[in-house]
N, C-alpha and C positions, 0 to 999 in steps of 0.2 A: 404725582400720587393720586390715586383714585379717591374721589370724595365718598363719604359714607352718607347714605340716605336711608334712614331706618324705615320710613313709610314705603319707599319704593321696594326695599328688600322684603318687607312684610307682604306687600302686594304680590310680588313675584312668587314668594313662598306659598301664599294662599292659592294662587293660580295653579302652581305645581301640585299642591295637595289636592285641589279640586280634580285635576286630571287623574291622579292616582285613585281617588275615591270613585270617580266615574268609571274607570277601568275595572276596579274591584266590583262595582255594582253590576256591570255588564257580565263579568265572569260568574258571579253568583246567580244572576238571572239565567244564563246559559246552562249552568249546572243544574239549576232547578228544573228547567225544561227537559234536560237530558234524563233526570231522575223520573220525571213524570212519564216520559216516553218509555223508559225501561219498565215502569210499573204497569204499563198497559200491555206488555209482552205476554204471550202465552207461556205456560210453564216450560214447554219444549224450547221455545226461543230463548227464554231466560237462562235455561241450562246451557245452551250453546254459547250464549254471550259470556256466561261465567266461566265456561271451559276455555274460551278464547282469552279472557282476562288472566286466568291462572297460567296459561301457556306463556303469555307475554311476561308475567311476573317471574316465572321460572327462567325464561330466557335472560331477563335482566339480571337475576341473581347469579346465573351461571356466568354471565359476562363479568360481573363484579368479582366473582371468585377467580376467574381466569386472570383478570387484571391484578388482583392481589397476589396471586401466585407468581406472576411476572415480576412484580415489585420485590417479592421475597427472593426470587432467583437472582435478580439484579444486585440486591444487597449482599447476598451470599457470595456471588462471584467477585464483587468489589473487595470483599474481606480477604480473599485469597491472594 
């Protein structure tokens, strides 16, 4: 049977949490830099970027709709 070592467990948990915090910090830092770079864009470049983002969002929404329709059809065919 494995022995219980509360301080060892706490140390491992603290290390794991530190890694999570470090990764989150790096993500926020990168997002902040991306926001800064986007803020420096010209209006024409910003519009092009926003258009691209809208097209990506639309494609994702259409894919989700298609997946939901497939699920509906699968359920309906199983009922028959």
